[in-house]
PDB file of N, CA, C and O in Angstrom:
ATOM      1  N   LEU A   1     125.221  71.015  77.176  1.00  0.00           N
ATOM      2  CA  LEU A   1     124.254  72.166  75.785  1.00  0.00           C
ATOM      3  C   LEU A   1     122.967  71.455  75.591  1.00  0.00           C
ATOM      4  O   LEU A   1     122.111  72.193  75.102  1.00  0.00           O
ATOM      5  N   VAL A   2     122.647  70.470  75.783  1.00  0.00           N
ATOM      6  CA  VAL A   2     120.875  69.450  75.525  1.00  0.00           C
ATOM      7  C   VAL A   2     120.315  69.905  76.442  1.00  0.00           C
ATOM      8  O   VAL A   2     119.301  70.601  76.403  1.00  0.00           O
ATOM      9  N   ASN A   3     121.314  69.336  77.994  1.00  0.00           N
ATOM     10  CA  ASN A   3     120.976  69.879  79.456  1.00  0.00           C
ATOM     11  C   ASN A   3     120.363  71.088  79.382  1.00  0.00           C
ATOM     12  O   ASN A   3     119.133  71.040  79.406  1.00  0.00           O
ATOM     13  N   ASN A   4     121.027  72.493  79.274  1.00  0.00           N
ATOM     14  CA  ASN A   4     120.284  74.064  79.182  1.00  0.00           C
ATOM     15  C   ASN A   4     119.679  74.359  78.541  1.00  0.00           C
ATOM     16  O   ASN A   4     119.184  75.476  78.697  1.00  0.00           O
ATOM     17  N   VAL A   5     119.131  73.155  76.818  1.00  0.00           N
ATOM     18  CA  VAL A   5     118.256  73.359  76.051  1.00  0.00           C
ATOM     19  C   VAL A   5     117.061  72.785  76.753  1.00  0.00           C
ATOM     20  O   VAL A   5     116.056  73.495  76.716  1.00  0.00           O
ATOM     21  N   GLU A   6     116.967  71.587  77.413  1.00  0.00           N
ATOM     22  CA  GLU A   6     116.119  71.013  77.674  1.00  0.00           C
ATOM     23  C   GLU A   6     114.893  71.554  79.491  1.00  0.00           C
ATOM     24  O   GLU A   6     113.750  71.179  79.755  1.00  0.00           O
ATOM     25  N   GLN A   7     115.821  72.486  80.299  1.00  0.00           N
ATOM     26  CA  GLN A   7     115.588  72.900  81.300  1.00  0.00           C
ATOM     27  C   GLN A   7     114.605  74.612  80.121  1.00  0.00           C
ATOM     28  O   GLN A   7     113.518  75.190  80.087  1.00  0.00           O
ATOM     29  N   CYS A   8     115.506  74.645  79.656  1.00  0.00           N
ATOM     30  CA  CYS A   8     114.674  75.867  79.022  1.00  0.00           C
ATOM     31  C   CYS A   8     113.365  75.723  78.062  1.00  0.00           C
ATOM     32  O   CYS A   8     112.470  76.496  77.720  1.00  0.00           O
ATOM     33  N   ARG A   9     113.513  75.092  77.939  1.00  0.00           N
ATOM     34  CA  ARG A   9     112.116  74.257  77.269  1.00  0.00           C
ATOM     35  C   ARG A   9     111.083  73.926  78.576  1.00  0.00           C
ATOM     36  O   ARG A   9     109.910  74.279  78.694  1.00  0.00           O
ATOM     37  N   GLN A  10     111.646  73.384  79.217  1.00  0.00           N
ATOM     38  CA  GLN A  10     110.605  72.988  81.204  1.00  0.00           C
ATOM     39  C   GLN A  10     110.372  74.338  81.373  1.00  0.00           C
ATOM     40  O   GLN A  10     109.194  74.666  81.515  1.00  0.00           O
ATOM     41  N   GLN A  11     111.035  75.010  81.386  1.00  0.00           N
ATOM     42  CA  GLN A  11     111.335  76.525  82.701  1.00  0.00           C
ATOM     43  C   GLN A  11     109.795  77.692  81.120  1.00  0.00           C
ATOM     44  O   GLN A  11     108.645  78.105  81.267  1.00  0.00           O
ATOM     45  N   LYS A  12     110.571  77.709  80.169  1.00  0.00           N
ATOM     46  CA  LYS A  12     108.861  77.699  79.333  1.00  0.00           C
ATOM     47  C   LYS A  12     107.506  77.706  79.198  1.00  0.00           C
ATOM     48  O   LYS A  12     106.588  78.488  78.953  1.00  0.00           O
ATOM     49  N   SER A  13     107.780  76.122  79.538  1.00  0.00           N
ATOM     50  CA  SER A  13     105.875  75.168  79.426  1.00  0.00           C
ATOM     51  C   SER A  13     105.561  75.896  80.937  1.00  0.00           C
ATOM     52  O   SER A  13     104.595  76.635  81.121  1.00  0.00           O
ATOM     53  N   VAL A  14     106.592  75.535  82.011  1.00  0.00           N
ATOM     54  CA  VAL A  14     106.224  76.029  83.763  1.00  0.00           C
ATOM     55  C   VAL A  14     104.733  77.273  83.064  1.00  0.00           C
ATOM     56  O   VAL A  14     103.504  77.301  83.116  1.00  0.00           O
ATOM     57  N   LEU A  15     106.371  78.510  82.193  1.00  0.00           N
ATOM     58  CA  LEU A  15     105.247  79.445  82.800  1.00  0.00           C
ATOM     59  C   LEU A  15     104.158  79.959  81.946  1.00  0.00           C
ATOM     60  O   LEU A  15     103.234  80.745  82.155  1.00  0.00           O
ATOM     61  N   TYR A  16     104.779  78.866  80.298  1.00  0.00           N
ATOM     62  CA  TYR A  16     103.264  79.174  80.143  1.00  0.00           C
ATOM     63  C   TYR A  16     101.938  78.612  80.423  1.00  0.00           C
ATOM     64  O   TYR A  16     100.876  79.117  80.058  1.00  0.00           O
ATOM     65  N   ARG A  17     102.099  77.345  81.212  1.00  0.00           N
ATOM     66  CA  ARG A  17     101.336  77.010  82.420  1.00  0.00           C
ATOM     67  C   ARG A  17     100.517  77.645  83.071  1.00  0.00           C
ATOM     68  O   ARG A  17      99.303  77.573  83.264  1.00  0.00           O
ATOM     69  N   LEU A  18     101.769  78.625  83.564  1.00  0.00           N
ATOM     70  CA  LEU A  18     100.873  79.081  84.500  1.00  0.00           C
ATOM     71  C   LEU A  18     100.442  80.931  84.633  1.00  0.00           C
ATOM     72  O   LEU A  18      99.885  81.590  85.512  1.00  0.00           O
ATOM     73  N   PHE A  19     101.100  81.316  83.118  1.00  0.00           N
ATOM     74  CA  PHE A  19      99.944  82.092  82.487  1.00  0.00           C
ATOM     75  C   PHE A  19      98.789  81.796  81.953  1.00  0.00           C
ATOM     76  O   PHE A  19      97.931  82.675  82.030  1.00  0.00           O
ATOM     77  N   PHE A  20      98.446  80.574  81.307  1.00  0.00           N
ATOM     78  CA  PHE A  20      96.854  80.353  81.010  1.00  0.00           C
ATOM     79  C   PHE A  20      96.370  79.909  82.691  1.00  0.00           C
ATOM     80  O   PHE A  20      95.196  79.871  83.058  1.00  0.00           O
ATOM     81  N   PHE A  21      97.134  79.710  83.254  1.00  0.00           N
ATOM     82  CA  PHE A  21      95.964  78.935  84.541  1.00  0.00           C
ATOM     83  C   PHE A  21      95.703  80.689  85.330  1.00  0.00           C
ATOM     84  O   PHE A  21      94.710  80.708  86.056  1.00  0.00           O
ATOM     85  N   THR A  22      96.426  81.969  85.245  1.00  0.00           N
ATOM     86  CA  THR A  22      96.050  83.282  85.508  1.00  0.00           C
ATOM     87  C   THR A  22      94.721  83.695  84.726  1.00  0.00           C
ATOM     88  O   THR A  22      93.662  83.958  85.297  1.00  0.00           O
ATOM     89  N   ILE A  23      94.882  83.715  83.564  1.00  0.00           N
ATOM     90  CA  ILE A  23      94.649  83.834  82.666  1.00  0.00           C
ATOM     91  C   ILE A  23      93.057  83.139  82.505  1.00  0.00           C
ATOM     92  O   ILE A  23      92.114  83.819  82.099  1.00  0.00           O
ATOM     93  N   THR A  24      92.955  82.084  82.782  1.00  0.00           N
ATOM     94  CA  THR A  24      91.397  81.378  82.873  1.00  0.00           C
ATOM     95  C   THR A  24      91.071  81.849  84.426  1.00  0.00           C
ATOM     96  O   THR A  24      90.062  82.537  84.577  1.00  0.00           O
ATOM     97  N   SER A  25      91.536  81.656  85.108  1.00  0.00           N
ATOM     98  CA  SER A  25      91.275  81.992  86.735  1.00  0.00           C
ATOM     99  C   SER A  25      90.468  83.897  86.551  1.00  0.00           C
ATOM    100  O   SER A  25      89.315  84.141  86.907  1.00  0.00           O
ATOM    101  N   VAL A  26      91.211  84.724  86.076  1.00  0.00           N
ATOM    102  CA  VAL A  26      90.599  86.098  85.960  1.00  0.00           C
ATOM    103  C   VAL A  26      89.299  85.617  85.004  1.00  0.00           C
ATOM    104  O   VAL A  26      88.151  85.711  85.441  1.00  0.00           O
ATOM    105  N   GLN A  27      89.471  85.302  84.197  1.00  0.00           N
ATOM    106  CA  GLN A  27      88.024  85.528  83.374  1.00  0.00           C
ATOM    107  C   GLN A  27      87.025  84.948  84.312  1.00  0.00           C
ATOM    108  O   GLN A  27      86.002  85.611  84.480  1.00  0.00           O
ATOM    109  N   PHE A  28      87.170  83.627  85.063  1.00  0.00           N
ATOM    110  CA  PHE A  28      86.352  82.996  86.129  1.00  0.00           C
ATOM    111  C   PHE A  28      85.857  84.247  87.000  1.00  0.00           C
ATOM    112  O   PHE A  28      84.875  84.944  87.253  1.00  0.00           O
ATOM    113  N   LEU A  29      87.137  84.061  87.267  1.00  0.00           N
ATOM    114  CA  LEU A  29      86.138  85.430  89.127  1.00  0.00           C
ATOM    115  C   LEU A  29      85.512  86.453  88.297  1.00  0.00           C
ATOM    116  O   LEU A  29      84.540  86.907  88.901  1.00  0.00           O
ATOM    117  N   LEU A  30      85.698  87.078  86.994  1.00  0.00           N
ATOM    118  CA  LEU A  30      84.633  87.993  86.278  1.00  0.00           C
ATOM    119  C   LEU A  30      84.241  87.484  85.903  1.00  0.00           C
ATOM    120  O   LEU A  30      85.263  86.872  85.594  1.00  0.00           O
ATOM    121  N   THR A  31      83.325  86.798  85.359  1.00  0.00           N
ATOM    122  CA  THR A  31      82.342  86.368  84.969  1.00  0.00           C
ATOM    123  C   THR A  31      81.594  85.910  86.071  1.00  0.00           C
ATOM    124  O   THR A  31      80.454  86.296  85.813  1.00  0.00           O
ATOM    125  N   HIS A  32      81.557  85.161  87.423  1.00  0.00           N
ATOM    126  CA  HIS A  32      81.314  84.908  88.023  1.00  0.00           C
ATOM    127  C   HIS A  32      80.803  85.516  89.379  1.00  0.00           C
ATOM    128  O   HIS A  32      79.826  85.148  90.030  1.00  0.00           O
ATOM    129  N   ASN A  33      81.774  86.631  89.682  1.00  0.00           N
ATOM    130  CA  ASN A  33      81.850  87.204  90.830  1.00  0.00           C
ATOM    131  C   ASN A  33      82.164  88.571  90.338  1.00  0.00           C
ATOM    132  O   ASN A  33      82.523  88.410  89.172  1.00  0.00           O
ATOM    133  N   PRO A  34      82.196  89.423  90.538  1.00  0.00           N
ATOM    134  CA  PRO A  34      82.152  90.138  89.316  1.00  0.00           C
ATOM    135  C   PRO A  34      81.905  91.817  90.254  1.00  0.00           C
ATOM    136  O   PRO A  34      82.741  92.685  90.000  1.00  0.00           O
ATOM    137  N   PRO A  35      80.896  92.126  91.165  1.00  0.00           N
ATOM    138  CA  PRO A  35      81.189  93.274  91.793  1.00  0.00           C
ATOM    139  C   PRO A  35      81.942  92.728  93.031  1.00  0.00           C
ATOM    140  O   PRO A  35      82.708  93.577  93.487  1.00  0.00           O
ATOM    141  N   PHE A  36      81.945  91.490  93.744  1.00  0.00           N
ATOM    142  CA  PHE A  36      83.033  91.650  94.279  1.00  0.00           C
ATOM    143  C   PHE A  36      84.039  91.819  94.502  1.00  0.00           C
ATOM    144  O   PHE A  36      84.409  92.518  95.445  1.00  0.00           O
ATOM    145  N   GLU A  37      85.231  90.893  93.244  1.00  0.00           N
ATOM    146  CA  GLU A  37      85.600  91.160  93.321  1.00  0.00           C
ATOM    147  C   GLU A  37      86.520  92.798  92.693  1.00  0.00           C
ATOM    148  O   GLU A  37      87.727  92.951  92.880  1.00  0.00           O
ATOM    149  N   TYR A  38      86.010  93.406  92.274  1.00  0.00           N
ATOM    150  CA  TYR A  38      86.000  95.079  91.873  1.00  0.00           C
ATOM    151  C   TYR A  38      85.798  95.540  93.223  1.00  0.00           C
ATOM    152  O   TYR A  38      86.514  96.502  93.501  1.00  0.00           O
ATOM    153  N   ARG A  39      85.046  95.145  94.136  1.00  0.00           N
ATOM    154  CA  ARG A  39      84.917  95.958  95.658  1.00  0.00           C
ATOM    155  C   ARG A  39      86.499  95.722  96.415  1.00  0.00           C
ATOM    156  O   ARG A  39      87.272  96.596  96.807  1.00  0.00           O
ATOM    157  N   ASP A  40      86.630  94.519  96.452  1.00  0.00           N
ATOM    158  CA  ASP A  40      88.055  93.834  97.170  1.00  0.00           C
ATOM    159  C   ASP A  40      89.150  94.202  96.040  1.00  0.00           C
ATOM    160  O   ASP A  40      90.173  93.553  96.257  1.00  0.00           O
ATOM    161  N   PHE A  41      89.245  94.875  95.121  1.00  0.00           N
ATOM    162  CA  PHE A  41      90.563  95.077  94.572  1.00  0.00           C
ATOM    163  C   PHE A  41      90.182  96.354  95.188  1.00  0.00           C
ATOM    164  O   PHE A  41      90.419  96.239  96.391  1.00  0.00           O
ATOM    165  N   GLY A  42      89.693  97.544  94.928  1.00  0.00           N
ATOM    166  CA  GLY A  42      89.564  98.927  95.534  1.00  0.00           C
ATOM    167  C   GLY A  42      90.119  98.955  96.813  1.00  0.00           C
ATOM    168  O   GLY A  42      91.055  99.668  97.176  1.00  0.00           O
ATOM    169  N   ARG A  43      89.423  98.050  97.555  1.00  0.00           N
ATOM    170  CA  ARG A  43      90.107  98.365  98.750  1.00  0.00           C
ATOM    171  C   ARG A  43      91.046  98.107  99.446  1.00  0.00           C
ATOM    172  O   ARG A  43      91.135  98.451 100.625  1.00  0.00           O
ATOM    173  N   ARG A  44      91.896  97.457  98.813  1.00  0.00           N
ATOM    174  CA  ARG A  44      93.557  96.319  98.291  1.00  0.00           C
ATOM    175  C   ARG A  44      94.152  97.845  97.969  1.00  0.00           C
ATOM    176  O   ARG A  44      95.253  98.040  98.483  1.00  0.00           O
ATOM    177  N   ASN A  45      93.637  98.892  97.248  1.00  0.00           N
ATOM    178  CA  ASN A  45      94.286  99.872  96.407  1.00  0.00           C
ATOM    179  C   ASN A  45      94.470 100.631  97.020  1.00  0.00           C
ATOM    180  O   ASN A  45      95.517 101.271  97.120  1.00  0.00           O
ATOM    181  N   GLY A  46      92.854 100.841  97.968  1.00  0.00           N
ATOM    182  CA  GLY A  46      93.019 101.975  98.916  1.00  0.00           C
ATOM    183  C   GLY A  46      93.609 102.535 100.040  1.00  0.00           C
ATOM    184  O   GLY A  46      93.833 103.690 100.400  1.00  0.00           O
ATOM    185  N   SER A  47      93.911 100.847 100.756  1.00  0.00           N
ATOM    186  CA  SER A  47      94.734 100.708 102.051  1.00  0.00           C
ATOM    187  C   SER A  47      95.880 100.855 101.270  1.00  0.00           C
ATOM    188  O   SER A  47      96.705 101.358 102.032  1.00  0.00           O
ATOM    189  N   LEU A  48      96.538 100.652  99.862  1.00  0.00           N
ATOM    190  CA  LEU A  48      98.262 100.772  99.281  1.00  0.00           C
ATOM    191  C   LEU A  48      98.580 102.655  99.190  1.00  0.00           C
ATOM    192  O   LEU A  48      99.676 103.079  98.824  1.00  0.00           O
TER     193      LEU A  48
END
């Protein structure tokens, strides 16, 4: 049981880290290079 709880905690922390990293990188991209990002995103959506 203790192992399960520890594993769950580890997975949660990894998820939180990934989430935080994604948020920060998106903010960074939006603040530093918005036009290129939007163009690239639109092109990728169009090809889909």
